[in-house]
Phi, psi and omega in degrees: 000142181297134177276092187291334176295318177295318181300317179297320177297319180294322177297318178297317179298316181298321187269348184298316183248037180308320182299330181269310187274331185078003182268135182219140175223130178225154174294144177295326173214167189290340186258353186232098178281001179268352178235113189236164175236119178253150173229141176228150177277156173292134182296142177298144177076015178236167176298345182270354182305135179091347180269160172238127188246126181266138182231127176279130183235124176238127178262122178280169179301336181276358181291133015265009180277345173240149182291153173291153175268119183234142173209151179288134169271318177292133177294131182225135175261107187198139183296338183257012179229127181294126177287344180270311188251345185083003180301144185247127176265096182213126187304323183287348174268006179229250188277349180258013178291146175223144177300344177286341178281160182230175175301320181295316180294325177295316180292324175296323178293321177294319176302314179295323179299323178299327180281329186227078180297155178243082183296342178282350178228064190280148167270324181246098185297327180297313179299314181300318179295319180298314180299311182300316182299313182288327176294321178295339176282354176107005179272143178297142185301321180296321177292322179299310180300316181296315180296315180296319179297318185291338180249019175066028176085008178281108186300318181294316178294323178296318179297316177301317180296317180295322182286331182277355175088000000 
């Protein structure tokens, strides 16, 4: 059964330094602390900068001994995030979860994932192939990711953008 006292403490922790971290977690509704809505800011210096990303959070009966189920509500073009379902490929949301981790540490890890994609461990194989293909053409990976994000994943438009400087 979910430890709701812990969840309330975690919600306070997440929201305490919102002005600094930009991370916020609120219940989806007033009666169910097992279904939450998290928001994280787009990391500085990435194509996501300036954005606010919503994440659906479901706490199973095994929480905190089992990881929370998290997925993006906001559409994101990223090799480790499914463009179809919002599913997140991140080890701490699977087999590397520990009860010592919290909702805030999970959201901070997702924030870091936006900054440092892992194309060798993709959730979205199409995105990973696009990045790899354009990098193999000689373009820097950061520029490739930025170009693809700015054109909504259209490989041809991204190539045009990269070639035009």
